[in-house]
All heavy atoms as an XYZ file, in Angstrom:
659
protein
N      13.103      1.936    -11.113
C      13.501      1.306     -9.882
C      14.610      0.308    -10.196
O      14.509     -0.471    -11.139
C      12.297      0.592     -9.267
C      12.629     -0.165     -8.016
S      11.187     -0.877     -7.184
C      11.089     -2.439     -7.989
N      15.618      0.350     -9.389
C      16.703     -0.618     -9.550
C      16.238     -1.975     -9.040
O      15.824     -2.123     -7.903
C      17.931     -0.172     -8.763
C      19.082     -1.121     -8.848
C      20.230     -0.758     -7.931
O      20.171      0.305     -7.287
O      21.164     -1.553     -7.833
N      16.295     -2.948     -9.888
C      15.859     -4.297     -9.529
C      17.029     -5.051     -8.915
O      18.116     -5.083     -9.474
C      15.347     -5.014    -10.765
C      14.742     -6.323    -10.424
C      13.884     -6.852    -11.530
N      13.254     -8.028    -10.960
C      11.985     -8.252    -10.942
N      11.175     -7.420    -11.509
N      11.494     -9.329    -10.387
N      16.788     -5.682     -7.759
C      17.836     -6.428     -7.067
C      17.694     -7.930     -7.253
O      18.547     -8.690     -6.820
C      17.820     -6.093     -5.570
C      18.110     -4.627     -5.236
C      17.961     -4.399     -3.744
C      19.485     -4.228     -5.702
N      16.611     -8.351     -7.876
C      16.378     -9.779     -8.096
C      16.310    -10.066     -9.580
O      16.012     -9.186    -10.379
C      15.062    -10.234     -7.436
O      13.987     -9.490     -8.000
C      15.099    -10.047     -5.931
N      16.566    -11.307     -9.919
C      16.472    -11.739    -11.316
C      15.648    -13.018    -11.359
O      15.879    -13.938    -10.570
C      17.857    -11.997    -11.895
N      14.679    -13.074    -12.276
C      13.862    -14.289    -12.366
C      14.652    -15.429    -12.989
O      15.447    -15.234    -13.901
C      12.701    -13.873    -13.264
C      13.192    -12.695    -14.033
C      14.229    -12.036    -13.193
N      14.420    -16.616    -12.441
C      15.044    -17.816    -12.975
C      14.107    -18.522    -13.937
O      12.926    -18.169    -14.027
N      14.590    -19.522    -14.642
C      13.764    -20.221    -15.631
C      12.604    -21.004    -15.020
O      11.614    -21.273    -15.681
C      14.754    -21.157    -16.323
C      15.879    -21.316    -15.369
C      15.944    -20.057    -14.570
N      12.711    -21.341    -13.730
C      11.661    -22.133    -13.080
C      10.659    -21.285    -12.289
O       9.866    -21.803    -11.524
C      12.294    -23.188    -12.174
C      13.169    -22.568    -11.088
O      13.386    -21.332    -11.125
O      13.636    -23.304    -10.209
N      10.721    -19.958    -12.478
C       9.772    -19.077    -11.801
C      10.218    -18.587    -10.438
O       9.505    -17.840     -9.786
N      11.387    -18.998     -9.986
C      11.922    -18.503     -8.722
C      12.795    -17.280     -8.997
O      13.066    -16.941    -10.145
C      12.759    -19.589     -8.010
O      13.857    -19.944     -8.853
C      11.911    -20.814     -7.704
N      13.242    -16.639     -7.952
C      14.055    -15.435     -8.079
C      15.346    -15.608     -7.284
O      15.380    -16.307     -6.274
C      13.299    -14.204     -7.557
C      12.117    -13.862     -8.422
C      10.882    -14.450     -8.207
C      12.242    -12.960     -9.456
C       9.799    -14.152     -9.007
C      11.168    -12.644    -10.267
C       9.951    -13.248    -10.027
O       8.886    -12.942    -10.833
N      16.382    -14.925     -7.738
C      17.665    -14.930     -7.050
C      18.157    -13.496     -6.939
O      17.812    -12.641     -7.769
C      18.677    -15.773     -7.823
N      18.968    -13.239     -5.920
C      19.540    -11.909     -5.718
C      21.054    -12.033     -5.606
O      21.554    -12.864     -4.843
C      18.972    -11.272     -4.453
N      21.752    -11.205     -6.377
C      23.208    -11.206     -6.308
C      23.682    -10.619     -4.986
O      24.630    -11.106     -4.378
C      23.793    -10.420     -7.478
N      22.999     -9.568     -4.518
C      23.345     -8.920     -3.248
C      22.177     -9.141     -2.284
O      21.237     -8.346     -2.239
C      23.601     -7.431     -3.482
C      24.083     -6.711     -2.237
O      24.021     -7.295     -1.128
O      24.504     -5.550     -2.365
N      22.239    -10.213     -1.538
C      21.135    -10.603     -0.654
C      20.864     -9.557      0.420
O      19.705     -9.263      0.733
C      21.423    -11.964     -0.024
C      20.247    -12.640      0.661
C      19.062    -12.787     -0.264
C      20.660    -13.987      1.207
N      21.925     -8.968      0.978
C      21.722     -7.947      2.014
C      20.959     -6.741      1.470
O      20.044     -6.242      2.122
C      23.066     -7.490      2.603
C      23.705     -8.554      3.476
O      22.971     -9.418      4.006
O      24.939     -8.526      3.629
N      21.313     -6.280      0.284
C      20.613     -5.148     -0.320
C      19.159     -5.515     -0.614
O      18.251     -4.700     -0.410
C      21.320     -4.702     -1.598
N      18.927     -6.735     -1.072
C      17.564     -7.182     -1.368
C      16.721     -7.236     -0.098
O      15.551     -6.840     -0.101
C      17.587     -8.541     -2.056
N      17.304     -7.700      0.988
C      16.580     -7.768      2.261
C      16.249     -6.364      2.758
O      15.134     -6.109      3.234
C      17.392     -8.559      3.316
C      16.817     -8.384      4.704
C      17.450    -10.023      2.937
N      17.191     -5.436      2.632
C      16.942     -4.057      3.065
C      15.820     -3.421      2.242
O      14.957     -2.734      2.775
C      18.222     -3.218      2.961
C      19.307     -3.637      3.926
C      18.850     -3.594      5.376
O      18.235     -2.630      5.829
N      19.134     -4.656      6.110
N      15.829     -3.669      0.951
C      14.790     -3.113      0.082
C      13.438     -3.737      0.401
O      12.411     -3.048      0.427
C      15.154     -3.342     -1.380
C      14.316     -2.551     -2.341
C      14.910     -2.660     -3.735
C      14.307     -1.652     -4.662
N      14.961     -1.685     -5.979
N      13.421     -5.045      0.655
C      12.182     -5.712      1.036
C      11.646     -5.131      2.337
O      10.444     -4.895      2.471
C      12.400     -7.219      1.182
C      11.221     -8.016      1.741
C      10.010     -7.890      0.834
C      11.617     -9.469      1.925
N      12.530     -4.879      3.287
C      12.103     -4.305      4.570
C      11.485     -2.931      4.371
O      10.446     -2.611      4.976
C      13.288     -4.225      5.528
N      12.079     -2.108      3.504
C      11.504     -0.786      3.230
C      10.140     -0.921      2.564
O       9.202     -0.179      2.876
C      12.460      0.035      2.369
C      13.704      0.497      3.126
C      14.506      1.525      2.354
N      14.960      1.045      1.058
C      16.108      0.401      0.843
N      16.913      0.125      1.855
N      16.439      0.031     -0.378
N       9.995     -1.890      1.662
C       8.701     -2.111      1.027
C       7.667     -2.549      2.060
O       6.524     -2.074      2.057
C       8.793     -3.152     -0.093
C       7.436     -3.493     -0.629
C       6.789     -2.639     -1.497
C       6.776     -4.628     -0.200
C       5.516     -2.927     -1.956
C       5.513     -4.922     -0.651
C       4.873     -4.064     -1.533
N       8.054     -3.476      2.944
C       7.120     -3.940      3.978
C       6.690     -2.784      4.874
O       5.519     -2.699      5.268
C       7.753     -5.058      4.796
C       7.882     -6.352      4.034
C       8.661     -7.428      4.779
O       9.525     -7.097      5.617
O       8.398     -8.613      4.516
N       7.607     -1.874      5.181
C       7.258     -0.691      5.974
C       6.241      0.164      5.231
O       5.268      0.648      5.822
C       8.505      0.134      6.294
C       9.424     -0.553      7.273
O       9.039     -1.483      7.970
N      10.669     -0.112      7.303
N       6.454      0.344      3.934
C       5.520      1.137      3.126
C       4.153      0.467      3.074
O       3.117      1.131      3.210
C       6.084      1.330      1.717
N       4.141     -0.850      2.880
C       2.879     -1.588      2.831
C       2.128     -1.446      4.162
O       0.922     -1.155      4.173
C       3.131     -3.060      2.526
C       1.851     -3.851      2.394
C       1.245     -4.011      1.156
C       1.226     -4.419      3.504
C       0.066     -4.721      1.023
C       0.048     -5.119      3.386
C      -0.532     -5.265      2.152
O      -1.703     -5.953      2.033
N       2.837     -1.622      5.274
C       2.205     -1.489      6.590
C       1.643     -0.089      6.793
O       0.559      0.081      7.349
C       3.209     -1.811      7.707
C       3.549     -3.285      7.791
O       2.824     -4.112      7.188
O       4.559     -3.613      8.451
N       2.383      0.931      6.329
C       1.913      2.309      6.464
C       0.622      2.513      5.677
O      -0.344      3.079      6.197
C       2.982      3.308      6.005
C       2.434      4.706      5.917
C       2.277      5.484      7.056
C       2.007      5.233      4.703
C       1.737      6.753      6.990
C       1.461      6.501      4.617
C       1.327      7.258      5.768
O       0.768      8.509      5.693
N       0.599      2.068      4.425
C      -0.580      2.268      3.576
C      -1.782      1.531      4.174
O      -2.889      2.076      4.230
C      -0.309      1.823      2.124
C      -1.598      1.827      1.303
C       0.723      2.729      1.474
N      -1.577      0.307      4.662
C      -2.683     -0.462      5.259
C      -3.198      0.220      6.527
O      -4.418      0.320      6.736
C      -2.233     -1.885      5.551
N      -2.294      0.711      7.368
C      -2.706      1.397      8.598
C      -3.404      2.717      8.274
O      -4.407      3.074      8.902
C      -1.506      1.635      9.504
N      -2.876      3.427      7.296
C      -3.481      4.699      6.884
C      -4.882      4.457      6.330
O      -5.801      5.236      6.584
C      -2.598      5.376      5.833
C      -3.126      6.678      5.320
C      -3.073      7.779      6.347
N      -3.581      9.013      5.752
C      -4.171      9.977      6.418
N      -4.296      9.897      7.731
N      -4.611     11.041      5.816
N      -5.054      3.368      5.620
C      -6.361      3.032      5.070
C      -7.376      2.852      6.202
O      -8.497      3.357      6.132
C      -6.257      1.771      4.207
C      -7.457      1.486      3.368
C      -7.612      2.437      2.197
O      -7.043      3.514      2.141
N      -8.421      2.046      1.246
N      -6.982      2.147      7.241
C      -7.878      1.939      8.386
C      -8.198      3.272      9.069
O      -9.343      3.518      9.473
C      -7.243      0.967      9.370
N      -7.201      4.139      9.174
C      -7.418      5.452      9.786
C      -8.376      6.295      8.941
O      -9.262      6.971      9.474
C      -6.082      6.185      9.936
C      -6.222      7.565     10.541
C      -4.908      8.328     10.580
O      -3.836      7.704     10.442
O      -4.963      9.563     10.737
N      -8.215      6.240      7.625
C      -9.107      7.005      6.742
C     -10.547      6.537      6.880
O     -11.465      7.363      6.945
C      -8.647      6.866      5.288
C      -7.343      7.562      4.936
C      -6.879      7.151      3.544
C      -7.474      9.069      5.035
N     -10.755      5.243      6.941
C     -12.108      4.697      7.112
C     -12.716      5.199      8.415
O     -13.872      5.643      8.445
C     -12.084      3.156      7.058
C     -13.416      2.574      7.498
C     -11.722      2.683      5.658
N     -11.923      5.174      9.483
C     -12.408      5.643     10.786
C     -12.793      7.115     10.732
O     -13.872      7.518     11.181
C     -11.338      5.406     11.857
C     -11.750      5.820     13.252
C     -10.598      5.746     14.242
N      -9.411      6.487     13.856
C      -9.286      7.825     13.918
N     -10.296      8.566     14.337
N      -8.168      8.419     13.566
N     -11.935      7.943     10.140
C     -12.218      9.377     10.052
C     -13.420      9.663      9.159
O     -14.238     10.542      9.468
C     -10.984     10.124      9.558
C      -9.873     10.161     10.609
C      -8.630     10.860     10.127
N      -8.898     12.243      9.746
C      -8.026     12.989      9.079
N      -6.868     12.494      8.710
N      -8.325     14.240      8.764
N     -13.542      8.920      8.078
C     -14.676      9.130      7.177
C     -15.990      8.723      7.846
O     -17.010      9.388      7.660
C     -14.478      8.350      5.876
C     -13.388      8.936      4.991
S     -13.032      7.917      3.555
C     -14.574      8.093      2.662
N     -15.962      7.656      8.625
C     -17.172      7.227      9.344
C     -17.601      8.288     10.344
O     -18.798      8.545     10.507
C     -16.939      5.887     10.026
C     -16.918      4.726      9.056
C     -16.561      3.392      9.704
O     -16.237      3.362     10.911
O     -16.594      2.385      8.985
N     -16.629      8.920     11.003
C     -16.955      9.979     11.960
C     -17.593     11.170     11.238
O     -18.590     11.733     11.721
C     -15.696     10.413     12.711
N     -17.032     11.550     10.105
C     -17.620     12.658      9.335
C     -19.002     12.290      8.817
O     -19.923     13.122      8.812
C     -16.703     13.039      8.169
C     -15.408     13.757      8.540
C     -14.493     13.862      7.336
C     -15.708     15.135      9.117
N     -19.161     11.051      8.393
C     -20.461     10.592      7.898
C     -21.506     10.656      9.011
O     -22.651     11.056      8.779
C     -20.325      9.163      7.379
C     -21.446      8.717      6.506
C     -21.115      7.349      5.920
C     -22.112      6.946      4.890
N     -21.828      5.657      4.279
N     -21.112     10.284     10.225
C     -22.033     10.336     11.364
C     -22.474     11.767     11.656
O     -23.561     11.989     12.179
C     -21.371      9.720     12.599
N     -21.620     12.725     11.304
C     -21.949     14.144     11.494
C     -22.686     14.726     10.288
O     -23.000     15.916     10.274
C     -20.672     14.945     11.744
C     -19.936     14.570     13.006
C     -18.592     15.278     13.117
O     -18.357     16.249     12.366
O     -17.779     14.839     13.943
N     -22.935     13.896      9.268
C     -23.630     14.363      8.078
C     -22.767     15.219      7.162
O     -23.273     16.061      6.431
N     -21.456     15.019      7.203
C     -20.532     15.851      6.434
C     -19.943     15.113      5.233
O     -18.796     15.321      4.862
C     -19.407     16.345      7.339
C     -19.875     17.245      8.453
C     -18.723     17.754      9.281
C     -19.221     18.701     10.358
N     -18.103     19.204     11.171
N     -20.761     14.283      4.564
C     -20.276     13.532      3.411
C     -19.933     14.429      2.224
O     -19.199     14.017      1.339
C     -21.309     12.498      2.929
C     -21.648     11.433      3.911
C     -22.901     11.759      4.696
O     -23.077     12.873      5.175
N     -23.779     10.791      4.842
N     -20.469     15.621      2.181
C     -20.219     16.515      1.051
C     -19.159     17.568      1.362
O     -18.900     18.442      0.539
C     -21.518     17.178      0.612
C     -22.524     16.159      0.117
C     -23.650     16.791     -0.625
C     -24.617     15.689     -1.004
N     -24.867     15.636     -2.400
N     -18.529     17.455      2.523
C     -17.511     18.435      2.894
C     -16.224     18.197      2.110
O     -15.961     17.106      1.596
C     -17.217     18.359      4.402
O     -16.567     17.133      4.710
N     -15.414     19.244      2.022
C     -14.130     19.136      1.326
C     -13.235     18.115      2.026
O     -12.541     17.328      1.358
C     -13.443     20.496      1.274
N     -13.252     18.110      3.349
C     -12.413     17.165      4.090
C     -12.807     15.725      3.783
O     -11.941     14.882      3.547
C     -12.524     17.430      5.592
C     -11.631     16.524      6.413
C     -11.762     16.748      7.910
O     -12.741     17.321      8.378
N     -10.771     16.305      8.652
N     -14.095     15.443      3.771
C     -14.556     14.086      3.467
C     -14.122     13.679      2.065
O     -13.641     12.571      1.844
C     -16.082     13.990      3.595
C     -16.627     12.604      3.405
C     -16.752     11.744      4.482
C     -17.001     12.144      2.144
C     -17.251     10.455      4.319
C     -17.498     10.862      1.969
C     -17.615     10.018      3.060
N     -14.266     14.586      1.115
C     -13.898     14.268     -0.272
C     -12.392     14.062     -0.430
O     -11.962     13.216     -1.199
C     -14.411     15.350     -1.206
C     -15.926     15.323     -1.297
C     -16.460     16.434     -2.137
N     -17.915     16.450     -2.040
C     -18.702     16.779     -3.040
N     -18.206     17.111     -4.198
N     -20.004     16.787     -2.871
N     -11.601     14.833      0.301
C     -10.145     14.628      0.262
C      -9.785     13.259      0.840
O      -8.948     12.540      0.277
C      -9.433     15.721      1.042
C      -9.402     17.052      0.344
C      -8.776     18.145      1.188
O      -8.318     17.871      2.315
O      -8.748     19.288      0.703
N     -10.411     12.912      1.949
C     -10.156     11.602      2.562
C     -10.603     10.479      1.630
O      -9.916      9.459      1.500
C     -10.878     11.494      3.912
C     -10.405     12.444      5.010
C     -11.296     12.313      6.245
C      -8.956     12.200      5.369
N     -11.736     10.666      0.971
C     -12.229      9.668      0.028
C     -11.242      9.475     -1.128
O     -10.952      8.346     -1.525
C     -13.604     10.066     -0.508
C     -14.218      9.131     -1.548
C     -14.408      7.727     -0.986
C     -15.528      9.704     -2.062
N     -10.711     10.573     -1.642
C      -9.728     10.486     -2.720
C      -8.494      9.719     -2.292
O      -7.998      8.848     -3.026
N      -7.989     10.017     -1.107
C      -6.818      9.297     -0.596
C      -7.139      7.825     -0.362
O      -6.336      6.942     -0.672
C      -6.313      9.947      0.693
C      -5.038      9.322      1.206
C      -4.508      9.965      2.480
O      -5.016     11.030      2.893
O      -3.585      9.385      3.076
N      -8.327      7.563      0.179
C      -8.733      6.175      0.431
C      -8.782      5.374     -0.869
O      -8.306      4.239     -0.933
C     -10.101      6.148      1.111
C     -10.633      4.762      1.373
C     -12.017      4.841      2.026
C     -12.619      3.487      2.191
N     -13.461      3.087      1.072
N      -9.347      5.965     -1.915
C      -9.428      5.274     -3.207
C      -8.045      5.035     -3.801
O      -7.779      3.974     -4.370
C     -10.304      6.066     -4.173
C     -11.791      6.125     -3.820
C     -12.521      7.062     -4.760
C     -12.409      4.742     -3.830
N      -7.149      6.011     -3.660
C      -5.786      5.858     -4.167
C      -5.064      4.726     -3.419
O      -4.433      3.863     -4.033
C      -5.022      7.173     -4.005
C      -3.687      7.186     -4.711
S      -2.911      8.812     -4.672
C      -2.605      9.004     -2.938
N      -5.182      4.722     -2.098
C      -4.568      3.655     -1.300
C      -5.168      2.299     -1.636
O      -4.452      1.298     -1.737
C      -4.734      3.927      0.195
C      -3.888      5.080      0.678
O      -2.997      5.548     -0.017
N      -4.179      5.558      1.870
N      -6.481      2.265     -1.808
C      -7.162      1.015     -2.135
C      -6.650      0.462     -3.462
O      -6.424     -0.739     -3.588
C      -8.670      1.261     -2.201
C      -9.493      0.022     -2.407
C     -10.983      0.336     -2.332
O     -11.398      1.469     -2.111
N     -11.790     -0.677     -2.517
N      -6.436      1.334     -4.434
C      -5.899      0.894     -5.724
C      -4.503      0.302     -5.563
O      -4.183     -0.711     -6.192
C      -5.875      2.045     -6.729
C      -7.238      2.339     -7.299
O      -8.112      1.478     -7.304
N      -7.433      3.549     -7.778
N      -3.661      0.942     -4.745
C      -2.318      0.399     -4.502
C      -2.396     -0.975     -3.853
O      -1.691     -1.906     -4.256
C      -1.500      1.340     -3.611
C      -0.823      2.438     -4.349
S       0.432      3.265     -3.359
C      -0.536      3.982     -2.051
N      -3.232     -1.115     -2.838
C      -3.351     -2.393     -2.137
C      -3.876     -3.484     -3.074
O      -3.407     -4.625     -3.028
C      -4.251     -2.239     -0.903
C      -3.675     -1.366      0.215
C      -4.738     -1.076      1.266
C      -2.452     -2.002      0.850
N      -4.823     -3.141     -3.927
C      -5.350     -4.114     -4.892
C      -4.266     -4.511     -5.892
O      -4.128     -5.687     -6.230
C      -6.600     -3.561     -5.600
C      -7.777     -3.512     -4.627
C      -6.956     -4.392     -6.832
C      -8.993     -2.770     -5.137
N      -3.500     -3.542     -6.353
C      -2.410     -3.841     -7.287
C      -1.410     -4.795     -6.648
O      -1.017     -5.794     -7.245
C      -1.708     -2.558     -7.731
C      -0.487     -2.754     -8.622
C      -0.897     -3.325     -9.978
C       0.253     -1.445     -8.800
N      -1.000     -4.499     -5.424
C      -0.046     -5.370     -4.731
C      -0.639     -6.755     -4.524
O       0.043     -7.757     -4.676
C       0.388     -4.750     -3.415
C       1.247     -3.522     -3.592
C       2.005     -3.205     -4.677
C       1.429     -2.474     -2.661
N       2.649     -2.012     -4.462
C       2.315     -1.537     -3.240
C       0.917     -2.215     -1.392
C       2.724     -0.380     -2.578
C       1.331     -1.058     -0.741
C       2.222     -0.152     -1.330
N      -1.921     -6.821     -4.171
C      -2.580     -8.125     -3.973
C      -2.615     -8.913     -5.285
O      -2.465    -10.128     -5.278
C      -3.987     -7.909     -3.433
C      -4.685     -9.179     -3.057
C      -6.047     -8.938     -2.433
O      -6.185     -7.985     -1.639
O      -6.980     -9.690     -2.755
N      -2.811     -8.215     -6.404
C      -2.814     -8.864     -7.716
C      -1.501     -9.590     -7.979
O      -1.481    -10.644     -8.591
C      -3.070     -7.819     -8.820
O      -4.335     -7.206     -8.578
C      -3.065     -8.442    -10.200
N      -0.413     -9.039     -7.468
C       0.911     -9.644     -7.634
C       1.287    -10.547     -6.471
O       2.456    -10.926     -6.321
C       1.967     -8.556     -7.851
C       1.919     -7.998     -9.242
C       1.133     -6.885     -9.541
C       2.622     -8.612    -10.275
C       1.059     -6.399    -10.836
C       2.557     -8.123    -11.576
C       1.767     -7.009    -11.841
O       1.707     -6.533    -13.128
N       0.322    -10.891     -5.632
C       0.570    -11.832     -4.543
C       1.238    -11.233     -3.327
O       1.815    -11.952     -2.519
N       1.159     -9.920     -3.181
C       1.808     -9.251     -2.044
C       0.728     -8.843     -1.054
O      -0.188     -8.080     -1.385
C       2.584     -8.020     -2.520
C       3.652     -8.438     -3.513
C       3.187     -7.264     -1.345
C       4.279     -7.284     -4.269
N       0.832     -9.342      0.159
C      -0.106     -8.990      1.240
C       0.647     -8.752      2.502
O       1.530     -9.416      2.848
C      -1.081    -10.113      1.501
C      -2.182    -10.132      0.551
C      -3.205    -11.118      0.999
N      -4.055    -11.339     -0.150
C      -5.167    -11.986     -0.089
N      -5.566    -12.490      1.020
N      -5.889    -12.136     -1.142
């Protein structure tokens, strides 16, 4: 990934091309919002399947796999202070 920011000695960051950095941040925020919304949708769909007793179905397991993958991404981002 091309980095648009550079860390300073005091722990802050600077960007040589502020417009490019803002555009990249906006794309990241869009991705974060998508993953968070998708996570909520997966939980809703899994609860519906669970209510039907379909916890062992292929669809439930696929949704569970995606949910765990998304959860790992969200935890990683949270570890770095991104929410």
